[in-house]
C-alpha positions in Angstrom: 92.9 98.2 106.0 91.5 95.8 103.5 90.7 95.4 99.9 87.9 93.2 98.4 85.9 92.3 95.3 82.4 90.7 95.4 81.2 89.2 92.2 78.9 86.9 90.5 79.6 84.6 87.5 78.6 85.6 84.0 76.5 82.4 83.8 74.5 83.6 87.0 75.5 80.3 88.8 78.0 81.6 91.4 78.6 83.9 93.8 82.0 85.2 95.4 84.3 87.2 97.5 88.1 87.8 97.3 89.9 89.8 99.8 93.1 90.6 101.2 94.5 92.7 104.1 97.4 93.9 106.8 95.0 92.1 109.2 95.2 88.6 110.9 92.9 86.1 109.3 90.9 88.6 107.1 88.7 85.6 105.8 87.2 85.3 109.3 85.6 88.6 109.3 85.1 89.9 105.7 83.1 87.4 103.4 79.9 85.9 103.2 77.9 84.4 100.2 74.9 82.1 99.4 74.1 80.5 96.3 71.1 81.7 94.9 71.1 84.8 97.2 74.3 86.7 96.6 77.6 87.8 98.3 78.8 90.3 100.7 82.1 91.8 102.0 82.2 94.0 105.2 85.2 96.0 106.2 87.0 98.8 107.3 85.8 99.0 111.2 83.9 95.9 110.0 80.1 95.3 111.4 80.2 91.5 110.9 76.6 91.3 111.5 76.1 92.9 108.0 76.9 89.5 106.6 73.9 87.7 108.0 71.6 90.9 107.7 72.6 91.6 104.1 71.9 88.0 102.9 68.6 88.1 104.5 67.9 91.2 103.0 69.0 89.8 99.6 66.9 86.6 100.4 64.0 88.6 100.9 64.2 90.1 97.5 66.0 93.2 97.9 68.7 94.4 95.4 72.3 94.9 96.1 71.3 98.8 96.3 68.4 98.3 98.7 70.3 96.0 100.9 73.5 98.5 101.5 70.8 101.1 102.1 69.1 99.4 104.8 72.4 98.0 106.4 73.7 101.7 106.6 70.6 103.2 107.7 70.1 100.9 110.8 73.6 101.2 112.0 75.0 104.1 114.0 78.5 103.2 113.1 77.9 103.7 109.3 80.5 106.4 108.9 83.3 103.9 109.9 81.9 100.9 107.7 82.7 99.7 104.1 80.7 97.2 102.5 80.2 95.7 99.0 77.4 93.6 97.8 76.2 91.6 94.7 72.7 90.2 94.4 71.0 87.5 92.6 70.9 89.1 89.2 74.5 90.4 89.5 73.2 93.9 90.7 76.1 95.5 92.7 76.6 98.2 95.2 79.5 99.6 97.4 79.4 101.9 100.4 82.3 103.7 102.0 81.6 105.6 105.2 83.2 109.3 105.3 85.3 108.3 108.5 87.0 105.4 106.8 90.9 106.0 106.6 92.4 107.2 103.6 92.6 106.0 100.8 89.3 104.6 100.9 86.5 104.1 98.1 84.9 101.6 95.8 83.6 101.0 92.3 80.9 98.8 90.6 80.4 97.2 87.4 78.1 94.4 85.9 78.3 92.0 88.2 80.9 93.0 90.7 81.7 95.7 93.4 85.2 96.4 94.6 86.1 98.4 97.5 89.1 99.0 99.9 90.3 101.4 102.7 93.8 102.5 104.1 95.1 101.8 100.3 98.1 103.4 98.8 95.3 105.0 96.4 92.4 104.9 93.9 94.9 103.0 91.4 94.1 100.0 93.7 90.3 99.5 93.1 90.7 100.8 89.4 93.1 97.9 88.7 90.8 95.4 90.3 87.9 96.7 88.1 90.0 96.7 85.1 91.3 93.2 85.6 87.8 91.8 86.5 86.3 93.5 83.4 89.0 92.4 80.9 89.0 88.8 82.2 87.3 85.8 80.4 83.8 85.6 81.7 83.6 82.2 80.7 86.6 81.3 83.2 85.6 79.7 86.5 84.5 82.6 89.0 87.4 81.8 91.7 90.0 82.6 89.2 88.4 86.1 88.0 88.3 87.6 91.5 91.6 86.3 92.6 93.2 87.8 89.6 91.3 91.0 90.4 93.0 90.8 93.9 96.5 90.2 92.4 96.0 93.2 90.4 95.2 95.4 93.4 97.9 94.0 95.2 100.5 95.0 92.1 98.9 98.5 92.1 99.8 98.9 95.7 97.3 97.2 97.7 97.1 97.9 101.6 99.4 100.7 102.3 100.3 99.3 105.4 101.7 96.1 103.7 100.2 92.5 103.5 99.3 89.4 105.9 96.1 87.5 105.0 93.9 86.8 102.0 90.7 84.5 101.4 88.4 83.5 98.8 84.9 82.3 99.2 83.0 81.0 96.1 79.3 79.5 96.3 77.3 77.6 93.6 74.5 75.3 94.2 75.5 71.8 95.1 79.1 72.5 94.4 80.3 71.7 98.1 82.1 68.6 99.3 80.1 65.4 98.3 77.2 67.8 97.0 75.9 68.5 100.3 76.1 72.4 100.4 77.1 75.0 98.1 80.6 76.0 99.2 82.7 75.5 96.0 85.8 77.3 97.3 86.9 78.4 100.8 90.7 79.2 101.3 92.2 81.3 103.7 95.5 82.4 104.0 95.7 83.8 107.8 99.3 85.0 108.1 102.0 85.1 105.3 104.5 87.3 103.6 102.7 86.9 100.4 99.3 86.1 101.0 97.8 86.8 97.7 100.4 84.5 96.0 100.0 81.9 98.5 95.9 82.0 97.8 96.8 81.4 94.3 98.9 78.4 95.0 96.2 76.9 97.2 93.5 77.7 94.7 95.8 75.6 92.5 95.9 72.6 94.8 91.9 72.8 95.2 91.4 72.6 91.6 93.6 69.7 91.3 91.6 67.9 93.9 88.1 69.0 93.0 88.2 68.7 89.0 85.3 69.1 86.8 85.7 65.8 84.9 84.8 65.9 81.4 81.8 63.5 80.4 84.4 61.9 77.9 86.7 61.0 80.7 84.2 59.5 82.9 84.7 55.6 82.7 81.4 53.5 83.6 81.9 51.4 86.7 81.2 48.1 85.2 81.3 45.0 87.3 84.8 43.7 85.6 86.4 47.2 85.8 85.7 47.4 89.6 86.7 43.8 90.2 90.0 44.9 88.6 90.5 48.2 90.6 89.5 46.5 93.8 92.2 43.8 93.5 94.9 46.4 92.4 94.1 48.3 95.5 94.3 45.4 97.8 97.8 44.6 96.2 98.7 48.0 97.7 97.5 47.2 101.1 94.1 48.9 100.8 90.6 47.1 101.6 89.2 48.2 98.1 89.4 50.7 95.3 87.2 53.3 97.4 89.5 53.1 100.3 92.5 53.9 97.9 90.7 56.7 96.5 90.1 58.1 99.7 93.6 57.6 101.2 94.9 59.6 98.3 92.3 62.5 98.6 90.6 61.5 95.1 86.9 61.4 96.0 85.9 64.1 93.6 87.4 61.9 90.6 84.4 59.7 90.7 80.6 60.1 90.7 77.4 57.9 90.7 78.4 54.9 88.4 81.7 56.2 86.9 85.2 56.9 87.8 87.7 59.3 86.1 90.0 57.9 83.5 92.9 59.5 84.9 92.4 58.0 88.2 92.3 54.3 86.8 95.2 55.1 85.0 97.1 56.1 88.0 96.2 53.1 89.8 97.4 51.0 87.0 100.6 52.7 86.8 101.0 52.3 90.6 100.6 48.4 90.3 102.6 47.5 87.0 103.2 43.8 88.1 99.5 43.1 89.1 97.7 40.3 86.9 94.4 38.9 87.5 95.9 35.7 88.3 98.0 37.4 91.1 
Protein backbone atom coordinates (compact mmCIF):
# COMPACT_ATOMS: atom_id res chain seq x y z
CA UNK A 1 0.00 0.00 0.00
CA UNK A 2 3.08 2.21 0.01
CA UNK A 3 6.24 3.10 -1.90
CA UNK A 4 9.25 4.82 -0.38
CA UNK A 5 12.91 5.69 -0.71
CA UNK A 6 15.50 5.97 2.05
CA UNK A 7 18.70 7.75 1.10
CA UNK A 8 21.92 9.40 2.23
CA UNK A 9 23.34 12.48 0.55
CA UNK A 10 26.48 12.13 -1.55
CA UNK A 11 28.44 14.28 0.91
CA UNK A 12 27.46 11.99 3.79
CA UNK A 13 25.89 14.78 5.83
CA UNK A 14 22.14 14.15 5.36
CA UNK A 15 19.75 11.20 5.54
CA UNK A 16 16.14 11.12 4.45
CA UNK A 17 12.93 9.28 3.62
CA UNK A 18 10.26 10.08 1.03
CA UNK A 19 7.04 8.06 0.99
CA UNK A 20 3.61 8.03 -0.67
CA UNK A 21 0.57 5.81 -0.23
CA UNK A 22 -3.17 5.26 -0.53
CA UNK A 23 -3.27 5.49 3.25
CA UNK A 24 -4.19 8.32 5.60
CA UNK A 25 -1.20 10.23 7.02
CA UNK A 26 1.50 7.83 5.84
CA UNK A 27 4.14 10.14 7.32
CA UNK A 28 3.00 9.25 10.82
CA UNK A 29 3.87 5.58 10.39
CA UNK A 30 6.63 4.98 7.84
CA UNK A 31 9.68 7.28 8.12
CA UNK A 32 12.33 7.80 10.78
CA UNK A 33 15.86 9.19 10.63
CA UNK A 34 18.62 10.52 12.86
CA UNK A 35 21.59 12.53 11.60
CA UNK A 36 24.86 10.65 11.89
CA UNK A 37 22.98 7.37 12.29
CA UNK A 38 20.75 6.61 9.29
CA UNK A 39 17.19 6.39 8.02
CA UNK A 40 14.46 3.76 7.92
CA UNK A 41 11.08 3.21 6.24
CA UNK A 42 8.75 0.56 7.65
CA UNK A 43 5.64 -0.34 5.64
CA UNK A 44 3.24 -3.00 4.31
CA UNK A 45 1.75 -4.37 7.55
CA UNK A 46 4.08 -1.90 9.17
CA UNK A 47 5.80 -2.70 12.43
CA UNK A 48 6.34 0.84 13.68
CA UNK A 49 8.69 -0.49 16.35
CA UNK A 50 11.14 -1.08 13.51
CA UNK A 51 11.88 2.66 13.47
CA UNK A 52 13.36 2.86 16.95
CA UNK A 53 14.87 -0.60 16.77
CA UNK A 54 16.56 -0.01 13.42
CA UNK A 55 18.04 3.31 14.50
CA UNK A 56 19.28 1.73 17.72
CA UNK A 57 20.99 -1.07 15.78
CA UNK A 58 22.59 1.48 13.45
CA UNK A 59 23.69 3.65 16.36
CA UNK A 60 25.40 0.62 17.86
CA UNK A 61 27.42 0.20 14.65
CA UNK A 62 25.32 -2.26 12.65
CA UNK A 63 25.26 -1.87 8.88
CA UNK A 64 21.95 -1.49 7.07
CA UNK A 65 22.03 -5.16 6.07
CA UNK A 66 22.70 -6.36 9.61
CA UNK A 67 20.00 -4.06 10.99
CA UNK A 68 17.43 -5.49 8.57
CA UNK A 69 18.52 -9.03 9.43
CA UNK A 70 18.09 -8.37 13.14
CA UNK A 71 14.67 -6.78 12.67
CA UNK A 72 13.17 -9.65 10.71
CA UNK A 73 14.80 -12.38 12.79
CA UNK A 74 13.13 -11.00 15.91
CA UNK A 75 9.69 -10.45 14.31
CA UNK A 76 7.17 -13.29 13.99
CA UNK A 77 5.20 -11.14 11.55
CA UNK A 78 8.18 -10.74 9.23
CA UNK A 79 6.40 -12.30 6.25
CA UNK A 80 4.02 -9.32 6.15
CA UNK A 81 6.67 -6.64 6.64
CA UNK A 82 8.57 -4.40 4.30
CA UNK A 83 11.48 -2.23 5.35
CA UNK A 84 14.26 -0.17 3.84
CA UNK A 85 17.32 1.17 5.66
CA UNK A 86 20.32 3.34 4.80
CA UNK A 87 23.17 3.54 7.29
CA UNK A 88 25.87 6.01 8.34
CA UNK A 89 28.16 5.12 5.46
CA UNK A 90 25.42 5.02 2.83
CA UNK A 91 25.07 1.26 2.86
CA UNK A 92 21.51 0.26 1.97
CA UNK A 93 19.26 -2.76 2.46
CA UNK A 94 15.64 -3.58 1.74
CA UNK A 95 13.40 -6.49 2.75
CA UNK A 96 10.01 -7.59 1.45
CA UNK A 97 8.19 -10.39 3.24
CA UNK A 98 6.70 -13.11 1.02
CA UNK A 99 3.18 -12.39 2.30
CA UNK A 100 3.23 -8.71 1.21
CA UNK A 101 0.52 -8.01 -1.36
CA UNK A 102 1.47 -7.82 -5.03
CA UNK A 103 3.19 -6.15 -6.57
CA UNK A 104 5.78 -5.92 -3.81
CA UNK A 105 9.55 -5.64 -3.86
CA UNK A 106 12.54 -3.39 -3.54
CA UNK A 107 15.90 -2.37 -5.00
CA UNK A 108 19.09 -0.89 -3.58
CA UNK A 109 21.89 1.25 -4.96
CA UNK A 110 24.73 3.42 -3.79
CA UNK A 111 23.34 5.30 -0.80
CA UNK A 112 19.66 4.42 -1.20
CA UNK A 113 16.96 1.76 -1.06
CA UNK A 114 13.53 1.85 -2.72
CA UNK A 115 10.61 -0.42 -1.88
CA UNK A 116 6.89 -0.70 -2.36
CA UNK A 117 3.87 -2.95 -2.03
CA UNK A 118 0.44 -3.12 -3.69
CA UNK A 119 2.06 -1.31 -6.61
CA UNK A 120 1.04 -1.40 -10.26
CA UNK A 121 4.26 -3.32 -10.94
CA UNK A 122 8.05 -3.38 -10.64
CA UNK A 123 8.28 -0.39 -12.95
CA UNK A 124 7.45 1.82 -9.96
CA UNK A 125 10.57 1.03 -7.94
CA UNK A 126 12.66 0.83 -11.13
CA UNK A 127 11.63 4.38 -12.05
CA UNK A 128 12.44 5.54 -8.53
CA UNK A 129 15.87 3.92 -8.65
CA UNK A 130 16.69 5.34 -12.08
CA UNK A 131 15.57 8.86 -11.15
CA UNK A 132 17.58 8.93 -7.95
CA UNK A 133 20.70 7.58 -9.65
CA UNK A 134 20.40 10.09 -12.48
CA UNK A 135 19.77 13.09 -10.21
CA UNK A 136 22.49 15.61 -9.42
CA UNK A 137 24.37 14.36 -6.32
CA UNK A 138 25.15 17.97 -5.38
CA UNK A 139 21.45 18.86 -5.22
CA UNK A 140 19.94 19.19 -1.71
CA UNK A 141 18.96 15.74 -0.50
CA UNK A 142 15.29 16.66 -0.07
CA UNK A 143 14.93 17.23 -3.80
CA UNK A 144 16.41 13.90 -4.91
CA UNK A 145 14.07 11.51 -3.00
CA UNK A 146 11.10 13.71 -3.87
CA UNK A 147 11.98 13.46 -7.56
CA UNK A 148 12.21 9.68 -7.16
CA UNK A 149 8.80 9.64 -5.48
CA UNK A 150 7.29 11.63 -8.35
CA UNK A 151 8.83 9.19 -10.83
CA UNK A 152 7.27 6.28 -8.96
CA UNK A 153 3.92 8.03 -9.06
CA UNK A 154 4.24 8.66 -12.80
CA UNK A 155 5.10 4.99 -13.34
CA UNK A 156 1.89 3.86 -11.65
CA UNK A 157 2.46 4.17 -7.93
CA UNK A 158 0.03 2.55 -5.49
CA UNK A 159 -2.39 0.41 -7.48
CA UNK A 160 -5.28 1.51 -5.24
CA UNK A 161 -4.79 5.21 -5.86
CA UNK A 162 -3.23 8.04 -3.87
CA UNK A 163 -3.90 9.81 -0.61
CA UNK A 164 -0.85 10.91 1.40
CA UNK A 165 2.87 11.57 1.17
CA UNK A 166 5.71 12.68 3.43
CA UNK A 167 9.32 13.83 3.33
CA UNK A 168 11.78 13.67 6.24
CA UNK A 169 15.41 14.85 5.98
CA UNK A 170 17.90 15.16 8.83
CA UNK A 171 21.26 16.86 9.07
CA UNK A 172 23.27 17.71 12.16
CA UNK A 173 22.23 21.13 13.48
CA UNK A 174 19.85 21.81 10.57
CA UNK A 175 16.67 22.07 12.64
CA UNK A 176 14.79 25.21 13.65
CA UNK A 177 17.23 27.52 15.42
CA UNK A 178 19.90 24.84 15.11
CA UNK A 179 18.52 22.98 18.12
CA UNK A 180 17.88 19.61 16.44
CA UNK A 181 18.68 17.74 13.23
CA UNK A 182 15.33 17.95 11.41
CA UNK A 183 16.06 19.82 8.19
CA UNK A 184 12.74 18.95 6.50
CA UNK A 185 9.62 17.33 7.99
CA UNK A 186 6.66 17.78 5.64
CA UNK A 187 3.47 15.72 5.48
CA UNK A 188 0.45 15.69 3.20
CA UNK A 189 -2.06 13.61 5.13
CA UNK A 190 -5.07 13.54 2.76
CA UNK A 191 -4.97 15.02 -0.75
CA UNK A 192 -6.06 14.21 -4.28
CA UNK A 193 -2.48 14.65 -5.56
CA UNK A 194 -0.25 14.25 -2.49
CA UNK A 195 3.14 14.04 -4.23
CA UNK A 196 2.54 17.27 -6.15
CA UNK A 197 1.30 18.92 -2.96
CA UNK A 198 4.40 17.74 -1.13
CA UNK A 199 6.55 19.34 -3.81
CA UNK A 200 4.64 22.61 -3.37
CA UNK A 201 5.22 22.49 0.39
CA UNK A 202 8.91 21.83 -0.09
CA UNK A 203 9.12 24.93 -2.26
CA UNK A 204 7.56 26.98 0.53
CA UNK A 205 9.89 25.41 3.07
CA UNK A 206 12.94 26.24 0.96
CA UNK A 207 11.77 29.83 0.53
CA UNK A 208 11.47 30.29 4.29
CA UNK A 209 14.61 28.38 5.30
CA UNK A 210 17.25 29.51 2.81
CA UNK A 211 20.93 28.73 2.70
CA UNK A 212 22.06 32.36 2.54
CA UNK A 213 25.38 32.73 0.66
CA UNK A 214 28.15 34.35 2.64
CA UNK A 215 28.38 37.28 0.23
CA UNK A 216 24.71 38.06 0.95
CA UNK A 217 25.16 38.09 4.75
CA UNK A 218 25.27 41.78 5.71
CA UNK A 219 27.04 42.52 9.05
CA UNK A 220 24.72 43.86 11.77
CA UNK A 221 26.51 47.13 12.42
CA UNK A 222 25.04 49.48 15.06
CA UNK A 223 24.15 51.98 12.34
CA UNK A 224 22.33 49.38 10.26
CA UNK A 225 20.40 47.96 13.21
CA UNK A 226 19.36 51.46 14.29
CA UNK A 227 17.98 52.06 10.80
CA UNK A 228 16.19 48.70 10.60
CA UNK A 229 14.69 49.06 14.08
CA UNK A 230 13.38 52.52 13.16
CA UNK A 231 11.92 51.29 9.87
CA UNK A 232 10.22 48.41 11.66
CA UNK A 233 8.77 50.77 14.28
CA UNK A 234 7.35 52.93 11.50
CA UNK A 235 5.32 49.87 10.46
CA UNK A 236 4.03 49.30 13.99
CA UNK A 237 6.54 46.69 15.17
CA UNK A 238 8.54 46.93 18.39
CA UNK A 239 11.84 46.46 16.56
CA UNK A 240 13.42 44.81 13.53
CA UNK A 241 13.52 41.36 15.12
CA UNK A 242 9.78 41.57 15.77
CA UNK A 243 9.18 42.50 12.11
CA UNK A 244 11.25 39.48 11.01
CA UNK A 245 9.39 37.15 13.35
CA UNK A 246 6.00 38.40 12.21
CA UNK A 247 6.93 37.55 8.63
CA UNK A 248 8.57 34.18 9.47
CA UNK A 249 11.96 35.42 8.34
CA UNK A 250 14.06 34.22 11.27
CA UNK A 251 16.11 31.94 9.01
CA UNK A 252 17.29 34.96 7.01
CA UNK A 253 19.60 36.05 9.81
CA UNK A 254 22.32 34.59 11.98
CA UNK A 255 24.76 35.61 14.68
CA UNK A 256 25.86 39.09 13.66
CA UNK A 257 24.36 39.18 10.15
CA UNK A 258 21.14 39.69 8.19
CA UNK A 259 20.37 38.57 4.65
CA UNK A 260 20.62 41.39 2.10
CA UNK A 261 17.25 40.49 0.57
CA UNK A 262 15.49 40.97 3.91
CA UNK A 263 17.08 44.37 4.38
CA UNK A 264 16.01 45.30 0.85
CA UNK A 265 12.47 44.08 1.53
CA UNK A 266 12.09 46.22 4.66
CA UNK A 267 13.42 49.25 2.83
CA UNK A 268 10.93 48.66 0.01
CA UNK A 269 8.15 48.40 2.59
CA UNK A 270 9.12 51.76 4.11
CA UNK A 271 9.83 54.01 1.09
CA UNK A 272 8.86 57.22 2.95
CA UNK A 273 11.06 56.57 5.98
CA UNK A 274 14.06 58.86 6.58
CA UNK A 275 16.48 59.17 9.50
CA UNK A 276 14.71 62.32 10.58
CA UNK A 277 11.23 60.74 10.52
